[in-house]
C-alpha positions as CSV (number, residue, x, y, z in Angstrom):
1,M,63.1,-1.3,41.6
2,D,60.8,1.2,40.4
3,L,62.0,1.1,36.6
4,R,62.1,-2.9,36.8
5,Y,58.5,-2.4,37.7
6,K,57.7,-0.4,35.5
7,A,59.1,-2.4,32.8
8,F,56.9,-5.6,33.9
9,L,53.7,-3.5,34.2
10,D,54.4,-1.8,30.4
11,D,54.5,-5.3,29.3
12,W,51.2,-6.8,31.5
13,E,49.6,-3.5,30.2
14,T,50.3,-4.2,26.1
15,N,50.1,-8.1,26.8
16,P,46.2,-8.9,25.6
17,N,47.2,-12.9,27.6
18,V,47.4,-11.2,30.6
19,K,44.9,-11.2,32.6
20,C,45.8,-11.5,36.5
21,I,49.2,-11.1,38.5
22,L,50.3,-12.3,41.6
23,V,53.2,-11.3,43.3
24,E,55.0,-13.2,45.7
25,S,58.2,-11.8,47.7
26,S,61.0,-14.2,48.1
27,S,62.0,-12.2,51.4
28,P,60.5,-12.7,54.8
29,R,60.5,-8.4,54.8
30,A,58.0,-8.6,51.8
31,F,58.3,-6.4,49.5
32,S,59.8,-3.5,51.7
33,A,63.3,-2.5,52.3
34,G,61.9,-0.5,54.9
35,M,61.8,3.3,55.8
36,D,61.2,5.9,52.8
37,I,60.1,2.2,50.9
38,K,58.3,0.7,53.0
39,G,55.2,2.0,51.2
40,V,55.7,0.5,47.4
41,A,54.0,-2.2,47.7
42,S,50.4,-0.8,48.3
43,E,51.2,2.0,46.1
44,I,50.9,0.3,43.2
45,Q,47.3,-1.3,44.0
46,K,46.5,1.8,45.2
47,D,43.7,2.8,42.5
48,K,42.3,-0.8,41.3
49,S,39.2,-1.4,42.7
50,T,40.0,-4.4,44.9
51,S,42.7,-5.4,47.0
52,F,42.8,-8.0,50.0
53,V,44.5,-7.2,53.4
54,Q,45.6,-10.2,55.3
55,K,46.7,-10.5,59.2
56,R,50.2,-10.0,58.4
57,T,49.8,-7.1,56.3
58,L,52.0,-3.8,57.2
59,L,51.6,-0.4,55.6
60,A,53.2,3.1,56.3
61,M,54.6,6.0,54.9
62,P,57.1,7.7,57.2
63,E,58.9,9.3,54.9
64,N,59.1,12.7,56.6
65,G,61.6,10.6,58.5
66,I,64.0,11.3,55.8
67,G,63.1,14.6,55.1
68,L,60.7,14.0,52.2
69,F,57.1,13.7,52.3
70,P,54.6,10.6,51.8
71,D,54.1,10.5,48.3
72,V,53.4,8.2,45.1
73,G,49.8,8.8,45.4
74,F,49.2,8.6,49.4
75,A,47.2,12.2,49.7
76,Y,45.3,10.9,47.4
77,I,44.3,7.5,49.7
78,G,44.4,10.2,52.7
79,A,41.6,12.4,50.7
80,K,39.1,9.0,50.1
81,A,39.5,8.3,53.8
82,P,37.2,8.9,56.3
83,G,37.3,12.3,58.1
84,G,37.8,14.1,55.3
85,G,41.3,13.8,54.7
86,A,42.0,13.9,58.1
87,V,43.6,10.2,59.0
88,G,45.6,10.5,55.6
89,A,47.3,13.7,57.2
90,Y,47.5,11.7,60.1
91,L,49.0,9.0,59.3
92,G,51.1,10.9,56.8
93,M,52.6,13.3,59.2
94,T,52.9,10.8,61.6
95,G,54.1,7.7,59.8
96,K,52.3,5.6,62.0
97,R,52.4,1.4,60.8
98,I,48.5,0.3,60.4
99,S,48.9,-3.2,61.2
100,S,45.5,-4.7,61.6
101,P,43.2,-5.5,59.1
102,A,40.5,-3.7,60.2
103,D,42.3,-0.2,60.3
104,A,43.1,-0.9,56.8
105,L,40.1,-2.1,55.7
106,F,38.5,1.5,57.3
107,I,40.9,3.6,55.4
108,G,40.8,1.5,52.1
109,L,43.9,0.5,51.8
110,G,42.0,-2.9,51.1
111,T,38.6,-4.0,50.2
112,H,38.5,-8.0,51.3
113,Y,40.2,-9.6,54.4
114,V,41.7,-12.9,53.8
115,P,43.3,-14.7,56.8
116,S,46.6,-15.9,56.6
117,G,45.7,-19.7,56.3
118,D,43.3,-19.3,53.0
119,L,46.4,-17.3,51.2
120,G,47.7,-20.9,49.7
121,S,43.9,-22.0,48.3
122,L,43.4,-18.3,47.4
123,K,46.3,-18.7,44.9
124,E,45.5,-21.9,43.3
125,S,41.9,-20.8,42.7
126,L,43.6,-17.7,41.0
127,L,46.1,-19.7,38.8
128,S,42.9,-22.1,38.1
129,A,40.5,-19.6,37.0
130,N,38.9,-19.1,33.9
131,F,39.2,-15.3,33.4
132,T,36.2,-13.6,31.5
133,A,36.9,-10.4,29.3
134,D,36.7,-9.1,32.8
135,P,38.8,-10.2,34.7
136,H,38.3,-7.3,37.9
137,K,35.2,-9.0,38.2
138,D,36.2,-12.4,38.5
139,V,39.0,-11.5,41.0
140,E,36.2,-9.4,43.1
141,S,34.4,-12.5,43.0
142,L,36.8,-15.1,43.5
143,L,37.6,-12.7,46.6
144,T,34.6,-12.6,47.9
145,G,34.5,-16.1,48.4
146,Y,37.5,-15.8,50.7
147,K,36.5,-12.5,52.3
148,K,36.6,-12.7,56.2
149,E,35.2,-10.0,59.2
150,P,38.1,-8.9,61.2
151,E,38.9,-10.5,64.4
152,S,39.3,-6.8,65.8
153,V,37.4,-3.4,65.2
154,P,39.3,-0.6,63.4
155,Q,40.6,1.5,66.5
156,L,41.0,4.7,63.8
157,E,37.3,4.7,63.9
158,K,37.3,5.0,67.8
159,L,39.6,7.5,67.9
160,L,38.5,9.4,64.4
161,P,36.7,12.0,66.1
162,D,40.4,13.0,67.9
163,I,41.9,12.2,64.8
164,V,39.8,15.2,62.8
165,S,40.3,17.6,65.4
166,S,43.6,17.3,65.5
167,F,44.5,16.6,62.1
168,G,41.8,18.7,59.6
169,P,42.6,20.3,56.7
170,D,42.2,23.5,58.4
171,K,44.7,22.5,61.0
172,S,48.3,23.9,60.1
173,A,51.1,21.5,61.5
174,T,51.7,24.1,64.9
175,E,47.9,23.5,65.6
176,S,47.9,20.0,65.2
177,V,50.9,19.9,67.6
178,E,49.0,21.9,70.2
179,E,45.5,19.7,69.8
180,L,48.3,16.3,70.4
181,K,49.7,17.8,73.5
182,K,46.5,19.0,74.8
183,R,44.6,15.3,74.2
184,S,47.9,14.3,75.8
185,Q,46.3,14.8,79.1
186,S,43.2,13.2,78.3
187,G,41.9,11.3,81.2
188,D,40.6,8.5,78.9
189,A,43.3,6.5,78.3
190,T,43.3,5.5,75.2
191,V,42.8,9.3,73.8
192,S,46.2,10.2,76.0
193,E,48.5,7.1,74.5
194,W,47.4,7.8,71.3
195,A,48.4,11.1,71.1
196,N,51.9,11.1,72.9
197,D,52.3,8.1,70.1
198,A,51.3,10.8,67.9
199,L,53.5,13.2,69.3
200,A,56.4,10.6,69.6
201,G,55.8,10.1,65.6
202,L,56.1,13.9,64.9
203,Q,59.7,14.0,66.7
204,K,60.8,11.9,64.3
205,G,60.1,13.6,61.1
206,A,62.0,16.9,59.8
207,P,60.1,20.5,60.4
208,F,59.9,21.5,56.8
209,S,58.7,18.2,55.8
210,L,55.8,18.0,58.4
211,C,54.1,21.7,57.1
212,L,54.9,20.0,53.8
213,T,52.8,17.1,54.3
214,Q,50.1,19.2,56.0
215,K,49.5,21.9,53.4
216,H,49.9,19.5,50.5
217,F,47.4,16.2,52.2
218,S,45.0,19.6,52.9
219,R,45.1,20.5,49.0
220,V,44.6,17.4,48.1
221,A,41.6,16.9,50.5
222,S,39.6,19.7,49.6
223,S,40.2,19.1,45.7
224,Y,38.6,15.8,46.4
225,G,35.2,15.1,44.4
226,N,35.9,18.9,42.9
227,N,36.7,17.2,39.0
228,E,37.3,20.6,37.7
229,N,40.5,20.8,40.2
230,Y,43.3,18.6,38.6
231,L,43.9,17.3,42.6
232,S,40.6,15.2,42.2
233,K,41.9,12.7,40.1
234,L,45.8,10.6,41.1
235,A,47.0,11.4,37.9
236,G,47.0,15.2,38.6
237,V,48.2,14.2,42.5
238,M,50.8,11.9,41.4
239,K,52.2,15.3,38.4
240,L,52.3,17.4,41.6
241,E,53.7,15.1,44.0
242,Y,56.8,14.0,41.2
243,R,57.8,18.0,41.2
244,I,57.5,18.4,44.9
245,A,59.6,15.3,45.4
246,L,62.2,16.8,42.7
247,R,62.4,19.2,44.3
248,S,62.9,18.0,48.1
249,S,65.4,16.1,47.2
250,V,67.5,18.7,46.6
251,R,67.2,20.2,50.3
252,S,69.9,19.3,53.1
253,D,67.1,18.0,55.4
254,F,66.4,15.1,52.6
255,A,70.9,13.9,52.1
256,E,71.0,14.1,56.1
257,G,68.0,11.7,56.6
258,V,69.0,9.5,53.7
259,R,72.1,9.4,55.4
260,A,71.1,9.0,59.1
261,V,68.7,6.7,58.7
262,L,69.1,4.3,55.6
263,V,73.0,4.4,54.9
264,D,74.9,5.0,58.7
265,K,72.1,4.4,60.8
266,D,73.0,6.6,63.3
267,Q,71.3,9.5,64.9
268,I,68.9,11.9,62.8
269,N,70.5,15.3,62.6
270,F,66.8,17.3,62.1
271,C,66.2,19.5,65.1
272,T,63.1,18.6,66.9
273,I,59.7,19.2,68.3
274,S,61.2,20.1,71.6
275,S,59.5,23.1,73.2
276,T,63.2,24.7,74.2
277,N,64.7,24.1,70.9
278,P,64.1,27.8,68.8
279,K,64.8,25.8,65.5
280,F,61.6,24.0,65.4
281,K,59.5,27.0,66.1
282,V,60.8,28.8,63.5
283,A,60.2,25.6,61.1
284,I,57.1,24.6,62.0
285,S,55.5,28.4,62.6
286,L,56.2,28.8,59.1
287,N,53.0,26.6,57.9
288,L,54.2,26.7,54.7
289,P,52.8,29.9,52.7
290,D,50.6,28.8,49.9
291,G,53.4,30.8,47.8
292,L,56.3,28.1,49.0
293,Y,53.9,25.3,48.5
294,W,53.2,25.8,44.8
295,H,56.7,26.5,44.5
296,Y,57.4,22.7,45.4
């Protein structure tokens, strides 16, 4: 799928007659076959200045669940999101789904909310538009005409203090788990429910992947805004993540995750987050030393 898209993208980039591209899916699952390739569609447009979300938009990066890590630049999105990288680390480590337009806008996965009922009209407007020498500005102007306020408020904004305390760049994977355990006992039902849900998300990930994700997202977040650091640019993040993905793909965790989740779809055999599981304690207490991270 990536190779086919690359061929299209290369052709569109070099064709001066191409001003706007509208991609539609023939499948009810849109651009996702699930799990490790769920995030492809959002990643293709992640560095564009304008993107829109609608009520049925569903975004997630659950790669830890197959022993990999949230790649293709998601750490870069996380670094730009509110919370100094904490929201990105939370979403990346837990694989939490974003199904609310308000949350998608809050974390920067979209710039405009367009109601589902207006999509047909939006499509026709795009097809009939007379594009100028600045098609990006033309599309943004057109989308602004359809832009509406989401029907709900972003839940992630309400939970931002708890997310920062639990998944801030200074928090190791172990510390994130401990912070979530504390918040799972909160008298605030919203906070306790969120914490238990986050712990359940971590439970599904391979321990090494969780540590790798935490370290990588922390590095990218701390580099964002420092133009002299190559991880402050999307290109630099993508290059590093390509190397990390190649090295991660030879680990037994990845082979087991693909087998259990994508092929046989049976019980995965990662050591779990259970406090009684010594394998998990050993794996997650490593917290991935810097030398091992840079090896990856």
